[in-house]
C-alpha positions as CSV (number, residue, x, y, z in Angstrom):
1,M,-4.3,-43.2,6.6
2,S,-7.0,-40.7,5.9
3,P,-7.5,-39.3,2.4
4,L,-6.7,-35.8,3.6
5,V,-3.2,-37.0,4.9
6,N,-2.6,-38.8,1.7
7,K,-3.5,-35.8,-0.4
8,S,-1.3,-33.6,1.8
9,K,1.7,-35.9,1.3
10,K,1.1,-35.9,-2.6
11,I,1.0,-32.1,-2.7
12,I,4.3,-31.9,-0.5
13,N,6.1,-34.4,-2.6
14,K,5.2,-32.5,-5.8
15,S,6.1,-29.1,-4.5
16,T,8.7,-27.1,-6.3
17,S,9.8,-23.5,-5.8
18,H,8.0,-22.4,-8.9
19,N,4.5,-24.0,-8.2
20,T,4.6,-23.1,-4.5
21,N,5.4,-19.4,-5.2
22,V,2.9,-19.3,-8.0
23,T,0.2,-20.7,-5.7
24,F,1.1,-18.4,-2.8
25,F,1.1,-15.3,-5.1
26,F,-2.1,-16.3,-6.6
27,C,-3.8,-16.7,-3.2
28,L,-2.2,-13.3,-2.0
29,S,-3.5,-11.6,-5.2
30,L,-7.0,-12.9,-4.6
31,V,-7.0,-11.6,-1.0
32,I,-5.9,-8.3,-2.2
33,L,-8.5,-8.2,-4.8
34,I,-11.2,-9.2,-2.4
35,N,-10.1,-6.3,-0.1
36,V,-10.1,-3.8,-3.0
37,F,-13.7,-4.7,-3.8
38,L,-14.7,-4.6,-0.2
39,N,-12.9,-1.4,0.7
40,Y,-12.7,0.6,-2.5
41,K,-14.2,3.7,-0.8
42,E,-11.8,3.8,2.1
43,P,-9.3,6.8,2.3
44,F,-5.6,6.3,1.7
45,E,-4.9,6.2,5.5
46,T,-7.3,3.2,6.0
47,W,-5.4,1.4,3.2
48,I,-2.1,1.6,5.0
49,E,-3.7,-0.4,7.8
50,I,-5.5,-2.8,5.4
51,V,-2.3,-3.8,3.6
52,G,-0.4,-4.1,6.9
53,T,-3.2,-6.5,8.0
54,I,-2.9,-8.5,4.9
55,F,1.0,-8.8,5.1
56,Q,0.8,-9.7,8.8
57,I,-0.8,-13.0,7.6
58,A,0.9,-13.2,4.3
59,I,4.6,-13.2,5.5
60,P,4.2,-16.2,8.0
61,M,2.2,-18.0,5.3
62,Y,5.0,-17.3,2.8
63,A,7.3,-19.0,5.2
64,L,5.6,-22.2,4.2
65,V,6.8,-21.9,0.5
66,P,10.5,-22.9,1.1
67,V,9.3,-25.3,3.8
68,L,7.3,-27.2,1.1
69,W,9.6,-27.2,-1.8
70,K,12.7,-28.0,0.2
71,K,10.6,-30.6,2.1
72,D,11.9,-29.2,5.3
73,K,10.1,-31.0,8.1
74,V,12.6,-29.6,10.7
75,G,12.0,-26.2,9.4
76,A,8.2,-26.6,9.6
77,L,8.4,-27.7,13.2
78,Q,10.7,-24.8,14.0
79,M,8.3,-22.4,12.5
80,I,5.4,-24.0,14.6
81,K,7.5,-23.6,17.7
82,V,8.3,-19.9,16.9
83,L,4.6,-19.3,16.3
84,I,3.5,-20.8,19.4
85,F,6.1,-19.0,21.4
86,V,5.3,-15.6,19.9
87,V,1.5,-15.9,19.9
88,G,1.4,-17.3,23.4
89,I,3.5,-14.6,24.9
90,T,1.7,-12.0,22.9
91,W,-1.6,-13.1,24.2
92,A,-0.4,-13.5,27.6
93,F,0.5,-9.9,27.8
94,K,-2.7,-8.8,26.1
95,L,-4.9,-10.8,28.5
96,G,-3.3,-9.3,31.7
97,L,0.5,-10.0,31.9
98,S,1.0,-6.4,30.9
99,N,-0.8,-5.2,34.1
100,V,1.5,-7.4,36.2
101,F,4.5,-5.5,34.7
102,G,2.9,-2.2,35.0
103,I,2.8,-1.7,31.3
104,D,0.1,0.7,30.0
105,D,-2.0,-1.4,27.6
106,T,-4.1,1.5,26.2
107,R,-4.1,1.9,22.4
108,P,-3.5,5.4,21.0
109,R,-7.0,5.6,19.5
110,G,-8.6,4.1,22.6
111,G,-9.3,0.5,23.8
112,S,-7.0,-2.0,25.4
113,M,-4.8,-5.0,24.5
114,S,-2.2,-2.8,23.0
115,F,1.0,-4.4,24.1
116,P,2.7,-6.0,22.2
117,S,1.5,-5.6,18.7
118,G,0.0,-8.8,17.5
119,H,0.1,-7.8,13.8
120,T,3.8,-7.0,14.1
121,A,4.5,-10.2,15.9
122,G,2.8,-12.2,13.2
123,A,4.6,-10.6,10.4
124,F,8.0,-10.6,12.1
125,S,7.7,-14.3,13.3
126,G,7.6,-15.2,9.5
127,A,10.3,-12.8,8.6
128,V,12.7,-13.9,11.3
129,F,12.1,-17.6,10.6
130,L,12.9,-17.1,7.0
131,A,16.0,-14.9,7.7
132,L,17.4,-17.4,10.2
133,R,16.5,-20.7,8.6
134,Y,17.1,-19.9,4.9
135,G,19.3,-16.8,4.8
136,L,19.4,-13.2,3.6
137,K,17.9,-13.8,0.2
138,Y,14.7,-14.6,2.0
139,A,15.0,-11.8,4.6
140,I,15.7,-9.2,1.8
141,I,11.9,-9.2,1.0
142,A,10.3,-10.4,4.3
143,V,11.9,-8.0,6.7
144,P,11.0,-4.8,4.9
145,L,7.4,-6.1,4.4
146,A,7.2,-6.9,8.2
147,A,8.6,-3.5,9.0
148,F,5.8,-2.0,7.0
149,V,3.3,-4.0,9.1
150,G,4.9,-2.4,12.2
151,F,4.8,1.1,10.5
152,S,1.2,0.6,9.5
153,R,0.2,-0.2,13.1
154,I,1.7,3.0,14.4
155,Y,0.5,5.1,11.4
156,S,-3.1,4.0,12.0
157,F,-2.8,4.8,15.7
158,A,-3.6,1.2,16.6
159,H,-0.3,0.9,18.5
160,W,2.5,2.8,20.2
161,P,6.1,2.5,18.8
162,T,6.9,0.5,22.0
163,D,4.3,-2.1,21.1
164,V,5.7,-2.6,17.7
165,I,9.4,-2.8,19.1
166,A,8.4,-5.2,21.8
167,A,6.8,-7.5,19.1
168,V,10.0,-7.3,17.0
169,I,12.2,-8.2,20.1
170,L,9.9,-11.1,20.9
171,C,10.0,-12.5,17.5
172,C,13.9,-12.1,17.4
173,L,14.2,-13.9,20.7
174,G,11.7,-16.7,19.5
175,G,13.8,-17.1,16.3
176,L,17.1,-17.3,18.3
177,I,15.8,-19.9,20.6
178,F,13.9,-22.2,18.1
179,V,15.4,-21.6,14.6
180,K,18.6,-23.2,13.3
181,P,20.0,-22.5,9.9
182,L,19.2,-25.0,7.2
183,K,22.4,-27.0,6.5
184,K,23.4,-26.9,2.8
185,R,23.3,-30.2,1.0
186,K,26.6,-31.4,-0.5
């Protein structure tokens, strides 16, 4: 086995809810600080979009926290399947499938590739996975943050409400197809 695989196995075997959460929030804080440093002169409206962009990546990354500390290999595979499904369909629409169905793919502030919202799809893929796999206590934080991502896309005129709603539906569908609740250990 390669040294990278051995190192990864050691990290997973030593994972606990505490050290995994601490690591995640440390990395998230670092990303936010870097963004503050790079964008401190931007107006409030731009910050809504920046924070939404950070969360669209942070939520699916946070899904790794319980996967690691519960040593949930089946959950990891389910999350990968959801991501492949959601990203695949999202990009199929962005690259031309929307035209096949007669969906207007023009963004509110100009440009194309609007349908569905990729940021919202990224955020909700993690939130839906957490809610379905691990239950309400994970959904209570992840789902409102994912909803904020969708709001930020509409607020910044990057997407139409229909783009955001389509992304949420796509993620829910992917979750229902691929994610099964974790069975409680006795």
